VMD Tcl script that builds the backbone (N, CA, C; Angstrom):
set m [mol new atoms 426]
animate dup $m
set s [atomselect $m all]
$s set {name element resname resid chain x y z} {
  {N N MET 1 A 24.250 -30.992 -13.509}
  {CA C MET 1 A 22.811 -30.329 -13.313}
  {C C MET 1 A 22.429 -30.654 -11.923}
  {N N SER 2 A 21.922 -29.807 -11.223}
  {CA C SER 2 A 21.491 -29.928 -9.809}
  {C C SER 2 A 20.156 -30.484 -9.844}
  {N N ARG 3 A 19.686 -31.283 -8.852}
  {CA C ARG 3 A 18.366 -31.682 -8.605}
  {C C ARG 3 A 18.058 -31.469 -7.193}
  {N N TYR 4 A 16.924 -30.824 -6.930}
  {CA C TYR 4 A 16.225 -30.554 -5.609}
  {C C TYR 4 A 14.998 -30.978 -5.461}
  {N N THR 5 A 14.699 -31.290 -4.290}
  {CA C THR 5 A 13.254 -31.833 -4.068}
  {C C THR 5 A 12.675 -30.748 -2.903}
  {N N GLY 6 A 11.592 -30.830 -2.821}
  {CA C GLY 6 A 10.956 -29.964 -1.521}
  {C C GLY 6 A 9.646 -30.581 -1.257}
  {N N ARG 7 A 9.401 -30.084 0.024}
  {CA C ARG 7 A 7.840 -30.441 0.600}
  {C C ARG 7 A 7.480 -29.463 1.456}
  {N N CYS 8 A 6.169 -29.174 1.686}
  {CA C CYS 8 A 5.755 -28.550 2.845}
  {C C CYS 8 A 5.783 -29.163 4.244}
  {N N ALA 9 A 5.293 -28.720 5.238}
  {CA C ALA 9 A 5.378 -29.263 6.700}
  {C C ALA 9 A 4.328 -30.395 6.817}
  {N N CYS 10 A 3.262 -30.565 6.022}
  {CA C CYS 10 A 2.413 -31.576 6.121}
  {C C CYS 10 A 2.701 -32.522 5.038}
  {N N GLY 11 A 3.273 -32.288 3.995}
  {CA C GLY 11 A 3.696 -33.193 2.717}
  {C C GLY 11 A 2.634 -33.225 1.861}
  {N N ALA 12 A 1.534 -32.308 1.753}
  {CA C ALA 12 A 0.559 -32.264 0.853}
  {C C ALA 12 A 1.100 -31.775 -0.477}
  {N N VAL 13 A 2.136 -30.789 -0.512}
  {CA C VAL 13 A 2.599 -30.035 -1.544}
  {C C VAL 13 A 4.233 -30.609 -1.788}
  {N N THR 14 A 4.631 -31.031 -2.635}
  {CA C THR 14 A 5.949 -31.637 -3.145}
  {C C THR 14 A 6.407 -31.103 -4.355}
  {N N ALA 15 A 7.708 -31.044 -4.463}
  {CA C ALA 15 A 8.390 -30.477 -5.829}
  {C C ALA 15 A 9.498 -31.298 -6.171}
  {N N THR 16 A 10.019 -31.235 -7.434}
  {CA C THR 16 A 11.096 -31.677 -7.956}
  {C C THR 16 A 11.793 -30.389 -8.706}
  {N N ILE 17 A 12.855 -30.136 -8.589}
  {CA C ILE 17 A 13.544 -28.928 -9.130}
  {C C ILE 17 A 14.741 -29.521 -9.882}
  {N N GLU 18 A 14.952 -29.439 -11.248}
  {CA C GLU 18 A 16.039 -29.905 -12.194}
  {C C GLU 18 A 16.704 -28.565 -12.602}
  {N N GLY 19 A 17.782 -28.167 -12.057}
  {CA C GLY 19 A 18.617 -27.295 -12.771}
  {C C GLY 19 A 19.307 -26.272 -11.681}
  {N N GLU 20 A 19.862 -25.491 -12.019}
  {CA C GLU 20 A 20.752 -24.469 -11.227}
  {C C GLU 20 A 19.966 -23.411 -11.011}
  {N N ALA 21 A 20.171 -22.675 -9.821}
  {CA C ALA 21 A 19.369 -21.532 -9.395}
  {C C ALA 21 A 20.073 -20.419 -10.195}
  {N N PHE 22 A 19.287 -19.586 -10.675}
  {CA C PHE 22 A 19.921 -18.249 -11.437}
  {C C PHE 22 A 20.364 -17.344 -10.375}
  {N N ALA 23 A 19.715 -17.211 -9.147}
  {CA C ALA 23 A 20.075 -16.135 -8.400}
  {C C ALA 23 A 19.658 -16.776 -6.884}
  {N N VAL 24 A 20.084 -16.503 -5.674}
  {CA C VAL 24 A 19.667 -16.851 -4.506}
  {C C VAL 24 A 19.861 -15.589 -3.548}
  {N N ARG 25 A 18.607 -15.139 -3.154}
  {CA C ARG 25 A 18.341 -13.830 -2.706}
  {C C ARG 25 A 17.817 -13.688 -1.191}
  {N N GLN 26 A 18.294 -12.804 -0.513}
  {CA C GLN 26 A 17.388 -12.479 0.725}
  {C C GLN 26 A 16.503 -11.381 0.199}
  {N N CYS 27 A 15.350 -11.304 0.533}
  {CA C CYS 27 A 14.588 -10.222 0.267}
  {C C CYS 27 A 13.961 -9.426 1.515}
  {N N TRP 28 A 14.300 -8.117 1.741}
  {CA C TRP 28 A 13.757 -7.456 2.935}
  {C C TRP 28 A 12.386 -6.653 2.607}
  {N N CYS 29 A 11.912 -6.536 1.350}
  {CA C CYS 29 A 10.630 -5.831 1.164}
  {C C CYS 29 A 9.721 -6.042 2.335}
  {N N ARG 30 A 8.803 -4.974 2.518}
  {CA C ARG 30 A 7.732 -5.125 3.548}
  {C C ARG 30 A 6.796 -6.665 3.455}
  {N N GLN 31 A 6.567 -6.731 2.111}
  {CA C GLN 31 A 5.587 -8.079 2.069}
  {C C GLN 31 A 6.349 -9.329 2.466}
  {N N CYS 32 A 7.778 -9.338 2.264}
  {CA C CYS 32 A 8.515 -10.630 2.544}
  {C C CYS 32 A 8.640 -10.492 4.151}
  {N N GLN 33 A 8.821 -9.342 4.873}
  {CA C GLN 33 A 9.052 -9.342 6.283}
  {C C GLN 33 A 7.743 -9.739 6.983}
  {N N GLN 34 A 6.651 -9.399 6.088}
  {CA C GLN 34 A 5.368 -10.101 6.672}
  {C C GLN 34 A 5.169 -11.434 6.783}
  {N N ILE 35 A 5.729 -12.308 5.656}
  {CA C ILE 35 A 5.836 -13.645 5.380}
  {C C ILE 35 A 6.641 -14.217 6.532}
  {N N ALA 36 A 7.882 -13.449 6.787}
  {CA C ALA 36 A 8.858 -14.182 7.512}
  {C C ALA 36 A 9.057 -13.644 8.868}
  {N N ALA 37 A 7.855 -13.149 9.448}
  {CA C ALA 37 A 7.792 -12.730 10.970}
  {C C ALA 37 A 8.782 -11.608 11.002}
  {N N GLY 38 A 9.043 -10.584 10.223}
  {CA C GLY 38 A 9.777 -9.454 10.347}
  {C C GLY 38 A 11.399 -9.612 9.969}
  {N N SER 39 A 11.632 -10.777 9.450}
  {CA C SER 39 A 13.018 -11.044 8.971}
  {C C SER 39 A 13.017 -11.071 7.393}
  {N N PRO 40 A 14.074 -11.378 6.431}
  {CA C PRO 40 A 13.934 -11.618 5.091}
  {C C PRO 40 A 13.354 -12.977 4.736}
  {N N THR 41 A 13.159 -13.015 3.489}
  {CA C THR 41 A 12.693 -14.429 3.128}
  {C C THR 41 A 13.977 -14.588 2.517}
  {N N ALA 42 A 14.322 -15.945 2.368}
  {CA C ALA 42 A 15.430 -16.427 1.646}
  {C C ALA 42 A 14.899 -17.260 0.370}
  {N N ASN 43 A 15.497 -16.991 -0.858}
  {CA C ASN 43 A 14.780 -17.614 -2.165}
  {C C ASN 43 A 15.712 -17.797 -3.161}
  {N N ALA 44 A 15.342 -18.841 -3.764}
  {CA C ALA 44 A 16.194 -19.380 -5.148}
  {C C ALA 44 A 15.363 -19.296 -6.341}
  {N N MET 45 A 15.870 -18.367 -7.348}
  {CA C MET 45 A 15.183 -18.227 -8.605}
  {C C MET 45 A 15.605 -19.316 -9.612}
  {N N PHE 46 A 14.437 -20.228 -10.118}
  {CA C PHE 46 A 14.750 -21.283 -10.824}
  {C C PHE 46 A 14.076 -21.219 -12.279}
  {N N ALA 47 A 14.292 -21.637 -13.370}
  {CA C ALA 47 A 13.551 -21.477 -14.412}
  {C C ALA 47 A 12.173 -22.239 -14.385}
  {N N THR 48 A 11.174 -21.460 -14.680}
  {CA C THR 48 A 9.768 -21.948 -14.687}
  {C C THR 48 A 9.677 -23.543 -14.947}
  {N N ASP 49 A 10.131 -23.912 -16.044}
  {CA C ASP 49 A 10.030 -25.131 -16.703}
  {C C ASP 49 A 10.957 -26.196 -15.757}
  {N N ALA 50 A 11.833 -25.736 -14.955}
  {CA C ALA 50 A 12.561 -26.389 -13.918}
  {C C ALA 50 A 11.982 -27.063 -12.848}
  {N N VAL 51 A 10.881 -26.278 -12.604}
  {CA C VAL 51 A 10.145 -26.680 -11.254}
  {C C VAL 51 A 8.677 -27.655 -11.593}
  {N N ALA 52 A 8.651 -28.625 -11.223}
  {CA C ALA 52 A 7.489 -29.458 -11.019}
  {C C ALA 52 A 6.934 -29.727 -9.815}
  {N N LEU 53 A 5.576 -29.196 -9.568}
  {CA C LEU 53 A 4.981 -29.215 -8.395}
  {C C LEU 53 A 3.731 -30.206 -8.325}
  {N N GLN 54 A 3.684 -30.863 -7.153}
  {CA C GLN 54 A 2.516 -31.830 -7.125}
  {C C GLN 54 A 1.809 -31.383 -5.888}
  {N N GLY 55 A 0.635 -31.366 -5.912}
  {CA C GLY 55 A -0.436 -31.001 -4.679}
  {C C GLY 55 A -0.764 -29.788 -5.064}
  {N N GLU 56 A -1.903 -29.349 -4.181}
  {CA C GLU 56 A -2.607 -28.317 -4.348}
  {C C GLU 56 A -2.181 -26.829 -3.554}
  {N N LEU 57 A -2.020 -25.867 -4.240}
  {CA C LEU 57 A -1.414 -24.597 -3.868}
  {C C LEU 57 A -2.561 -23.558 -3.602}
  {N N ALA 58 A -2.456 -22.847 -2.553}
  {CA C ALA 58 A -3.362 -21.639 -2.484}
  {C C ALA 58 A -2.529 -20.397 -2.751}
  {N N SER 59 A -2.973 -19.493 -3.142}
  {CA C SER 59 A -2.108 -18.143 -3.543}
  {C C SER 59 A -2.882 -16.910 -3.330}
  {N N THR 60 A -2.190 -16.001 -3.158}
  {CA C THR 60 A -2.708 -14.482 -3.236}
  {C C THR 60 A -1.732 -13.728 -3.956}
  {N N SER 61 A -2.400 -12.772 -4.493}
  {CA C SER 61 A -1.764 -11.869 -5.380}
  {C C SER 61 A -1.939 -10.396 -4.978}
  {N N TYR 62 A -0.735 -9.435 -5.160}
  {CA C TYR 62 A -0.855 -8.003 -4.947}
  {C C TYR 62 A -0.027 -7.258 -5.781}
  {N N THR 63 A -0.069 -5.922 -5.739}
  {CA C THR 63 A 0.808 -5.236 -6.237}
  {C C THR 63 A 1.853 -4.814 -5.445}
  {N N ALA 64 A 3.312 -5.025 -5.928}
  {CA C ALA 64 A 4.184 -4.788 -4.869}
  {C C ALA 64 A 4.763 -3.251 -5.056}
  {N N ALA 65 A 5.710 -3.079 -4.291}
  {CA C ALA 65 A 6.361 -1.601 -4.391}
  {C C ALA 65 A 7.039 -1.549 -5.463}
  {N N SER 66 A 7.426 -2.644 -6.312}
  {CA C SER 66 A 7.989 -2.540 -7.601}
  {C C SER 66 A 7.120 -2.037 -8.745}
  {N N GLY 67 A 5.825 -2.221 -8.504}
  {CA C GLY 67 A 4.848 -2.101 -9.503}
  {C C GLY 67 A 4.283 -3.191 -10.273}
  {N N ASN 68 A 5.182 -4.272 -9.723}
  {CA C ASN 68 A 4.692 -5.622 -10.377}
  {C C ASN 68 A 3.722 -6.396 -9.621}
  {N N THR 69 A 2.912 -7.154 -10.486}
  {CA C THR 69 A 2.025 -8.240 -9.514}
  {C C THR 69 A 2.713 -9.268 -9.033}
  {N N LEU 70 A 2.798 -9.683 -7.624}
  {CA C LEU 70 A 3.569 -10.682 -7.102}
  {C C LEU 70 A 2.388 -11.756 -6.766}
  {N N THR 71 A 2.568 -12.952 -6.986}
  {CA C THR 71 A 1.652 -13.968 -6.602}
  {C C THR 71 A 2.453 -14.812 -5.566}
  {N N GLN 72 A 2.021 -15.046 -4.318}
  {CA C GLN 72 A 2.642 -15.854 -3.221}
  {C C GLN 72 A 1.731 -17.076 -3.275}
  {N N SER 73 A 2.417 -18.298 -3.250}
  {CA C SER 73 A 1.774 -19.542 -3.454}
  {C C SER 73 A 2.177 -20.201 -2.097}
  {N N PHE 74 A 1.374 -21.001 -1.529}
  {CA C PHE 74 A 1.801 -21.834 -0.109}
  {C C PHE 74 A 0.642 -22.841 -0.148}
  {N N CYS 75 A 0.932 -23.762 0.776}
  {CA C CYS 75 A 0.292 -25.005 0.854}
  {C C CYS 75 A -1.104 -24.705 1.894}
  {N N GLY 76 A -2.144 -24.904 1.118}
  {CA C GLY 76 A -3.483 -24.598 1.664}
  {C C GLY 76 A -3.845 -25.341 3.150}
  {N N LYS 77 A -3.187 -26.440 3.081}
  {CA C LYS 77 A -3.376 -27.248 4.443}
  {C C LYS 77 A -2.706 -26.802 5.606}
  {N N CYS 78 A -1.514 -26.429 5.427}
  {CA C CYS 78 A -0.349 -26.274 6.523}
  {C C CYS 78 A 0.132 -24.849 6.517}
  {N N GLY 79 A 0.009 -24.184 5.335}
  {CA C GLY 79 A 0.503 -22.647 5.299}
  {C C GLY 79 A 1.917 -22.561 4.934}
  {N N THR 80 A 2.726 -23.583 4.590}
  {CA C THR 80 A 4.081 -23.565 4.347}
  {C C THR 80 A 4.266 -22.663 3.036}
  {N N HIS 81 A 5.038 -21.474 3.113}
  {CA C HIS 81 A 5.190 -20.818 1.746}
  {C C HIS 81 A 6.026 -21.680 0.781}
  {N N VAL 82 A 5.830 -21.765 -0.423}
  {CA C VAL 82 A 6.215 -22.542 -1.432}
  {C C VAL 82 A 7.177 -21.776 -2.198}
  {N N MET 83 A 6.583 -20.637 -3.014}
  {CA C MET 83 A 7.235 -19.818 -3.798}
  {C C MET 83 A 6.306 -18.414 -4.133}
  {N N GLY 84 A 7.072 -17.694 -4.777}
  {CA C GLY 84 A 6.710 -16.319 -5.396}
  {C C GLY 84 A 6.865 -16.238 -6.740}
  {N N GLN 85 A 5.961 -15.611 -7.529}
  {CA C GLN 85 A 6.204 -15.338 -9.040}
  {C C GLN 85 A 5.833 -13.676 -9.284}
  {N N SER 86 A 6.699 -13.327 -10.022}
  {CA C SER 86 A 6.373 -11.847 -10.500}
  {C C SER 86 A 5.857 -11.878 -11.851}
  {N N SER 87 A 4.890 -10.833 -12.043}
  {CA C SER 87 A 4.602 -10.635 -13.511}
  {C C SER 87 A 5.508 -10.206 -14.406}
  {N N ALA 88 A 6.649 -9.346 -13.916}
  {CA C ALA 88 A 7.828 -8.931 -14.646}
  {C C ALA 88 A 8.730 -10.158 -15.076}
  {N N ARG 89 A 8.641 -11.462 -14.314}
  {CA C ARG 89 A 9.679 -12.327 -14.716}
  {C C ARG 89 A 9.171 -13.587 -14.830}
  {N N PRO 90 A 7.892 -14.020 -15.726}
  {CA C PRO 90 A 7.217 -15.313 -15.731}
  {C C PRO 90 A 8.002 -16.369 -15.920}
  {N N GLN 91 A 9.561 -16.067 -16.310}
  {CA C GLN 91 A 10.459 -17.412 -16.814}
  {C C GLN 91 A 11.040 -17.915 -15.507}
  {N N PHE 92 A 10.558 -17.418 -14.390}
  {CA C PHE 92 A 11.218 -17.804 -13.147}
  {C C PHE 92 A 10.334 -18.010 -12.121}
  {N N ARG 93 A 10.443 -18.959 -11.314}
  {CA C ARG 93 A 9.693 -19.293 -9.913}
  {C C ARG 93 A 10.872 -19.166 -8.906}
  {N N THR 94 A 10.276 -18.317 -7.846}
  {CA C THR 94 A 11.089 -17.960 -6.731}
  {C C THR 94 A 10.792 -18.882 -5.496}
  {N N ILE 95 A 11.605 -19.902 -5.251}
  {CA C ILE 95 A 11.216 -20.962 -4.446}
  {C C ILE 95 A 11.858 -20.597 -2.965}
  {N N ARG 96 A 10.964 -20.555 -1.959}
  {CA C ARG 96 A 11.699 -20.466 -0.632}
  {C C ARG 96 A 12.457 -21.459 -0.153}
  {N N LEU 97 A 13.572 -21.037 0.502}
  {CA C LEU 97 A 14.695 -21.962 0.764}
  {C C LEU 97 A 13.980 -23.047 1.745}
  {N N GLY 98 A 13.226 -22.580 2.601}
  {CA C GLY 98 A 12.652 -23.443 3.745}
  {C C GLY 98 A 11.662 -24.705 3.215}
  {N N PHE 99 A 11.278 -24.456 1.978}
  {CA C PHE 99 A 10.446 -25.438 1.314}
  {C C PHE 99 A 11.474 -26.645 0.783}
  {N N ILE 100 A 12.612 -25.994 0.474}
  {CA C ILE 100 A 13.314 -26.942 -0.246}
  {C C ILE 100 A 13.993 -28.017 0.882}
  {N N ASP 101 A 14.012 -29.378 0.474}
  {CA C ASP 101 A 14.551 -30.144 1.681}
  {C C ASP 101 A 15.958 -30.062 2.183}
  {N N THR 102 A 16.956 -30.041 1.194}
  {CA C THR 102 A 18.251 -29.683 1.565}
  {C C THR 102 A 18.768 -28.582 0.690}
  {N N PRO 103 A 18.527 -27.260 0.958}
  {CA C PRO 103 A 19.091 -26.061 0.467}
  {C C PRO 103 A 20.473 -25.861 0.749}
  {N N ASN 104 A 21.285 -26.533 1.133}
  {CA C ASN 104 A 22.546 -26.204 1.932}
  {C C ASN 104 A 23.509 -25.467 0.838}
  {N N ASP 105 A 23.606 -25.828 -0.386}
  {CA C ASP 105 A 24.408 -25.235 -1.205}
  {C C ASP 105 A 23.707 -23.924 -1.734}
  {N N LEU 106 A 22.701 -23.491 -1.471}
  {CA C LEU 106 A 21.820 -22.385 -2.078}
  {C C LEU 106 A 21.862 -21.174 -1.047}
  {N N ALA 107 A 23.225 -20.557 -0.733}
  {CA C ALA 107 A 23.509 -19.705 0.037}
  {C C ALA 107 A 23.005 -18.262 -0.600}
  {N N PRO 108 A 22.447 -17.363 0.056}
  {CA C PRO 108 A 22.249 -16.113 -0.603}
  {C C PRO 108 A 23.372 -15.305 -1.004}
  {N N GLN 109 A 23.193 -14.619 -2.177}
  {CA C GLN 109 A 24.408 -14.148 -2.749}
  {C C GLN 109 A 24.224 -12.251 -2.826}
  {N N VAL 110 A 22.993 -12.458 -2.666}
  {CA C VAL 110 A 22.425 -10.926 -2.883}
  {C C VAL 110 A 21.286 -10.489 -1.622}
  {N N ALA 111 A 21.183 -9.278 -1.192}
  {CA C ALA 111 A 20.226 -8.770 -0.343}
  {C C ALA 111 A 19.708 -7.775 -1.198}
  {N N ILE 112 A 18.238 -7.878 -1.125}
  {CA C ILE 112 A 17.415 -6.914 -2.006}
  {C C ILE 112 A 16.527 -6.073 -1.213}
  {N N TRP 113 A 16.012 -4.910 -1.757}
  {CA C TRP 113 A 15.062 -4.180 -0.903}
  {C C TRP 113 A 15.716 -3.915 0.547}
  {N N THR 114 A 16.945 -3.701 0.663}
  {CA C THR 114 A 17.426 -3.170 1.890}
  {C C THR 114 A 17.016 -2.023 2.465}
  {N N ASP 115 A 16.645 -1.101 1.649}
  {CA C ASP 115 A 16.063 0.156 2.191}
  {C C ASP 115 A 14.999 -0.050 3.116}
  {N N ASP 116 A 14.055 -1.213 2.943}
  {CA C ASP 116 A 12.829 -1.505 3.688}
  {C C ASP 116 A 13.262 -2.283 4.967}
  {N N ALA 117 A 14.462 -2.844 5.109}
  {CA C ALA 117 A 14.836 -3.564 6.241}
  {C C ALA 117 A 14.973 -2.779 7.433}
  {N N PRO 118 A 14.649 -3.218 8.696}
  {CA C PRO 118 A 14.303 -2.592 9.971}
  {C C PRO 118 A 15.841 -2.073 10.541}
  {N N ALA 119 A 15.962 -1.274 11.247}
  {CA C ALA 119 A 17.114 -0.640 11.864}
  {C C ALA 119 A 18.008 -1.641 12.376}
  {N N TRP 120 A 17.395 -2.746 12.944}
  {CA C TRP 120 A 18.290 -3.815 13.832}
  {C C TRP 120 A 18.666 -4.900 12.762}
  {N N ALA 121 A 18.243 -4.939 11.365}
  {CA C ALA 121 A 18.515 -6.017 10.654}
  {C C ALA 121 A 20.185 -6.216 10.565}
  {N N VAL 122 A 20.429 -7.276 10.608}
  {CA C VAL 122 A 21.825 -7.699 10.341}
  {C C VAL 122 A 22.000 -8.393 8.809}
  {N N ILE 123 A 22.701 -7.564 7.986}
  {CA C ILE 123 A 22.710 -8.176 6.526}
  {C C ILE 123 A 24.312 -8.269 6.276}
  {N N ASP 124 A 24.530 -9.665 6.200}
  {CA C ASP 124 A 25.931 -10.142 5.698}
  {C C ASP 124 A 26.840 -8.860 4.846}
  {N N PRO 125 A 27.842 -8.506 5.220}
  {CA C PRO 125 A 28.332 -7.532 4.481}
  {C C PRO 125 A 28.927 -7.932 3.202}
  {N N ALA 126 A 29.226 -9.273 3.137}
  {CA C ALA 126 A 29.614 -9.962 1.927}
  {C C ALA 126 A 28.880 -10.110 0.661}
  {N N LEU 127 A 27.394 -9.876 1.221}
  {CA C LEU 127 A 26.366 -9.930 0.149}
  {C C LEU 127 A 26.295 -8.517 -0.729}
  {N N GLU 128 A 26.231 -8.813 -1.943}
  {CA C GLU 128 A 25.758 -7.661 -2.966}
  {C C GLU 128 A 24.468 -7.070 -2.418}
  {N N ARG 129 A 24.268 -5.978 -2.438}
  {CA C ARG 129 A 23.183 -5.157 -1.844}
  {C C ARG 129 A 22.496 -4.313 -3.013}
  {N N PHE 130 A 20.972 -4.402 -2.851}
  {CA C PHE 130 A 20.386 -3.401 -3.639}
  {C C PHE 130 A 19.280 -2.736 -2.895}
  {N N PRO 131 A 19.323 -1.515 -2.870}
  {CA C PRO 131 A 18.360 -0.742 -1.906}
  {C C PRO 131 A 16.749 -0.998 -2.049}
  {N N ARG 132 A 16.421 -1.288 -3.577}
  {CA C ARG 132 A 15.278 -1.575 -4.039}
  {C C ARG 132 A 15.333 -2.757 -4.965}
  {N N GLN 133 A 14.609 -2.699 -6.139}
  {CA C GLN 133 A 14.227 -3.740 -7.095}
  {C C GLN 133 A 15.766 -3.977 -7.580}
  {N N PRO 134 A 16.329 -5.239 -7.600}
  {CA C PRO 134 A 17.525 -5.488 -8.334}
  {C C PRO 134 A 17.024 -5.800 -9.988}
  {N N PRO 135 A 18.350 -5.597 -10.726}
  {CA C PRO 135 A 18.140 -6.098 -12.034}
  {C C PRO 135 A 17.888 -7.478 -12.153}
  {N N PRO 136 A 17.064 -7.893 -13.462}
  {CA C PRO 136 A 16.911 -9.363 -13.665}
  {C C PRO 136 A 18.181 -10.134 -13.392}
  {N N PRO 137 A 17.895 -11.482 -13.004}
  {CA C PRO 137 A 19.160 -12.430 -13.225}
  {C C PRO 137 A 19.761 -12.674 -14.407}
  {N N PRO 138 A 20.704 -13.136 -14.825}
  {CA C PRO 138 A 21.202 -13.318 -15.996}
  {C C PRO 138 A 20.442 -14.378 -16.760}
  {N N ALA 139 A 20.524 -14.245 -18.067}
  {CA C ALA 139 A 19.593 -15.326 -18.845}
  {C C ALA 139 A 20.397 -16.801 -18.673}
  {N N ALA 140 A 19.751 -17.819 -19.047}
  {CA C ALA 140 A 20.325 -19.277 -19.105}
  {C C ALA 140 A 21.450 -19.242 -20.331}
  {N N LYS 141 A 22.409 -20.025 -19.685}
  {CA C LYS 141 A 23.598 -20.225 -20.758}
  {C C LYS 141 A 23.299 -21.290 -21.853}
  {N N ALA 142 A 23.614 -20.820 -23.019}
  {CA C ALA 142 A 23.260 -21.738 -24.025}
  {C C ALA 142 A 24.177 -22.665 -24.271}
}
mol reanalyze $m
mol bondsrecalc $m
mol representation Tube
mol addrep $m
């Protein structure tokens, strides 16, 4: 079983993650581009109960193009993005790779919402692609 730790830029929010990522994705939706200064976000999806957060998070919620309610959480002190949560998948927490201390083994496998990517975007041709909302990741192995 893998174990990851994470922290925001100022150290006010930390995390311990016990378990494997169900999916690692680049997201090119417009909301993620706004978060990532025009680029995609890079995210790892973990089981909700595998993620233990300490510190105070700020958050904002909105209806995404998928029709789901997305809640974006970040450190209220320094603004580091920590995670996203979808109303359609409460069993997962989508952790931003930049928040994880050493995400080196969490390379994206999939690029999603590629229809929203700008014309100049460079998307690794080795990644599986979804023009819009991808199917849910596979369930945990018993």
